[in-house]
N, C-alpha and C positions, 0 to 999 in steps of 0.2 A: 382166689387172687390180695393182696393184700387192702387192707381198706383205705394205709399211709402209707406212702414214702415219700422221706426227707432225700433228693441226690446229691452229694456232695455239695450242702448248702454251706456257705461261707455266709460272715459278716459282719461288719467295719463300724465302730464309734467313733470318728476322729483316726485318731493312733491305736486308736484298739481294736484290735482281732479279738470279739467277741465270741463267733464261733469259725473254727478253718478245719475245713471238707469233711460235715458232719453226716453219713448215711444212715438211716433206721426207718425198720415199716413197722408196720402195726396190722395184725391181720385180724379180720373180724371174731367179735368174740373177745379178743388179747384186751390185758390189760400189760403197759409198759410204764415201767416208770425212769423218768430222767431225772439223773440222782446227778447229787454235785454240791458242790462246798460254794460259798456267794459269791455271785460276779464270774462261775462257771460258766454261761450263757445257754446255761436251762432255760429261764425265761424268755429269752429270748427267741429260743427254738422255737418256744408252744408262740408267741404274738405272729410268728412267719406264718407257719402255719394255721394261725386262724385269718392273719388274712391284718393283722394292727400292724405289721412293721413288712415295709414292702424289702420283699427279698433283690438281696444283691448278687447271686451267684449260688447255683443252680438249681434244683425242680424240684417243686413242690406236687403230686399227686394223691388223687382219693382216688380208689377204684381205678378206670383209665383213663380217668381225665385226668387233665392237668390244669391244679388252682395258680400253676406262679412256675414263670424261667426270666427268662431275656427276652420275650414277647409276649408274657399273657399273667395277667393281675388279676384275676378273678376276687369281685369285692367282698366286706368279710359275710354277707349278709347275702350270699348267694351261696355261699358255699359251702350251709348244710351243717356246722357244724352244733356240739351243744357247748355251752361253755361256763363253767361253775369256778366265778375268784376268790380271791382269800378273804375279802367284806363281804362277798352275797352279792354288793350289787343288786339288793331289794329296794323296789320303791317303796316311801314308807307313807306315802297315802294312800297306795292301792292294795286291796288286800290279797289272802293270802290265793287265793282262787284266781282274781285278778293278775296276781302277778303273774302265775303262772301258763296260766291264758296268753298274757301280752302277746308274746312270737307267734303265736297261733293264725297266719296269714291263711286266705286262703277256704274262711272255715266260718259258717253262720255264726250265731250267737248259739243256737242247744246242741252243734257239732262241737262251738269251741269249750261250755264249759261242760260237755258230757270229756273230753278229753282235760282237760286240766284237772276234776274231777278222779281221773284214769293213774293220773301219772300222781297226786297226791296218794291218791291210793296206793300205788306204789313203796311210797317210801316211807305209808302208816301215818298218815296228817290231813287223811278226808273229815276230821272232824273239826280242824283248822280251819276248813273254806275261808267261814267267816270272819274268822283276828285278823286283825293288822301286823305288819313284824316288828315293832316296836311292844308286843305285847308276849313275844314266844323270846325261850331259851336263844343261847348260840346252834346248838346242837340242831333244834328246828327251824333258823333259820337255813340251816347249810342244810339240812335233806328239804328244804321248800327250794333253795335254789338251781336243786338239785332235779327234781320234779321240774320249774321249768327247764334249767335245758333238754331233759329227756322226754318234754315235750312232744313235739315238734320228731318223735323219733329218728332223730338223726343219729348216720352212721359210724361219724366218729365223735365223740368226745375227748374233748380236752379240761381236764382240771389243773390250775396252780397255786401250788399250796393249798389246799380248799380244809383242811383240819389246825390251818396253824395259831388261827385264834379262837381252838377251845380248850378249855386246861384240861389237864392229863389224864384224870380220869375219863370224862369226857367224849375227851380225843379216840378212845380207844374201843370205846363203844360207838357214835359216829361213825368212825373210819372199817368198822369189819359192816354197819347195817350198811354204806355205801355201795363196798364189795362183792356186797351179794347183790345188789339193787343192779348196780354197772354189769355182772355177770350175768344177770338174769335178760337187761336189758338186751344184748346180743353185736353190741355197739362197740366199736374197736376205741380203746379207750389211751388216750398222752397225758399220763398224770406227771407235773413236777413236783419235789420236795427234795428236801434239801437229807432227811433223816432217815440212817438207813436204817431205822430199825420198822419205821413203817414203810419204808420197798419195801424190804425184806418178807413185810406181813401181804401190801396189796398187790404186788408185783410176781403174773408169771415171767416176765423179763426185766432186766434191770439194764440201763444205758448210762455209762457210770461215767462223768465227762470233768472235764481237769482241763481252764485258763483255754475254754471252749474249744477242746480240742479230745474225743471219744477216745476213754482210755480204754473200758473192756464191756462188751455186752455180755449175755447170759441171765439162765436163772441164777436166782437169789444163792440159792447153796454151791456154783458154780462158783459166784464172784467168794463167797467167806470161803468156803475151802481149796480153789484155786485160783485165787490173785494171780494177774499179771504182774504187776511189783510191788514193792514196798507202797507205796502210795496207797494201791487197792486193799490190801490189808491189813493196815491202820486208816481208811475209811470207817470200815463195819467196826470198831469198837475197838479199847482201851489194848492196848499192843507191850510186851514186854520185848525189853528188848538189847540183842547184847552183840558187842563190837568185835571181829576178828580179822586172822589172814590167811587162806590156804594155804597149807605145807603137805605136800605130799594128798593131793584129792580131798583132805579134811580140812578142816577148822575146831579149834577147839576152843571150848569155853568151859565155865565155872559148869556150868552143868553137863560136860562131857561135850564129844566132838560129834561131830556132824557131818558125813560122807553128801561135798556138792561135787557138779561140773565144774568149776571156776576154776582156771589156770592159778598155777600156786603163786603167791605173793600178792591176791587180789583182797582187796580189805572187803569186807561183806558184813550185811548185819542178818543177825539171827532174828525173826522176827515171833515172838512163843505166846500165844493170845492164854488170856489167865487162867478159860480151864482146863486149858492143856497140864497144867500141872496138877498133879494129884501126890497129896501129901497123906506120909503114913507117920508115925511118932518114933522115935528115935531117941533112946535112952543115953539121959551122959557118962561119958565114961564108955559105952559100946566100941570104940576105937575106930567109928565109921565118924567120928564128931569132924573131918577135915572137908568132906564133903555133905553136909548137914546144910540148911538154912535152917538161920533163927527166926524166932516170930515177934514182930518187933509191932503187932499189933494184929489185932481181926475184930470186925462188925459183922453184923447182924445187918442185911439189905433187904430183908421179906423171902423171898423166892431160894436168895441165895446168900454167901458170907464173903464177906471179901476178906480173904488174910493177906497180910504184907511182911515181905519176906525179907530176910538181908545172906546173903551166901559172900562167902568172903569179906569178913568184915559190917560192920554199919555207916559207917562213914564213907561208906564210896557209893555214890548214887546210881551209879554204874550197876551196880548187882544187886540194886534194892528191886522186889520183884513185887509184883501182887499175883493172887492166886485167889478164883474163883467157887469154889464147889456149892453142889445144889445145899439147899436147905440150910437149917444152923449147923456149924460147926464153928467153936470157937476156941481153939487150942491157947492154952495160957504165955501173955506176955515170955520172949528169952527160950521160949522150950522149943528141943533143934525134932525138925521133921526130916524123913526123907520123904526129898525128890524124884518121879517117879515119871515122863511125858507122855504124852499123843502125838505123834511126831508126825497123827494126818491134818495138826493145830499148829504146827511148825513151820517157818519158812525160811528160807535163804535168797536173798536176795546182795548184789551188787550197793556196795556204798551208798552209790552215789545218785541212784535209784529210790533214797530215803526223802522223806519228807522231811 
């Protein structure tokens, strides 16, 4: 049985439809990321699950118990969920230990202290039990908030952009630690993020929202390699875009023809991930310059290099492509290169579906 279920949830703020018939589920031990751009409804969904926002339409269940529907509205403090917010919401006048033990009701002082210490141990901060929040780093504060949410041993964990306040290097470290702690807890976790890379790192499944509607759900690899539409493909990173019109079951582009299943005359957009472009040197005067790409610039970005390419004229912005190559690859400016495509990372959609 799923630990958390949303059934046909819709929610309005005045004339704004924040959520539109959203259904999703989270199994015990599963981590599901609610992903999408700003104002797509993901935090509203999380607040409805937590009971912090009154349900307007639909139903919320945890296990076999209805938490909210047309007749039921279980108070937030009774739902038994763990919450981790963007700002961690730690009490500055309480020690780390007392922060973690704050929500442990029904336990005597000795049991509460033991449970809080155990929870701090799970996030590697038992040695900081006597410290106060202001003496800790941002990453340590985030782990205290996580320990506090896990201390009551909830069956459902809710995380709202929990790493957004951390710098890039610390964010990577803390989210790795958080992932392993959450998986070890066995709780069903629903996490909100606007960062597609973070969702792919953290999630067993991703639920992608756009303007309050569920666009696609599935494993991160499924959304990345088998997007439903141009919005999904473009949301997971930079995309090269080429336009064309279907003729005879194919669309012609400066990079060759692509077979499609659309009717003749359909305007389409060919989306190509930068890592799908594989480059090889092409000597001047080889006779193949017509189909070649000319290097406009090349920059090393650490783990990969980004090559700016011009096809059929550098002044045409529609024919300016980016190739992302693993490691160090810095061809000279104006060098001619042959392009070979990885078709598993190219997608064709009707132009009306584009962002």
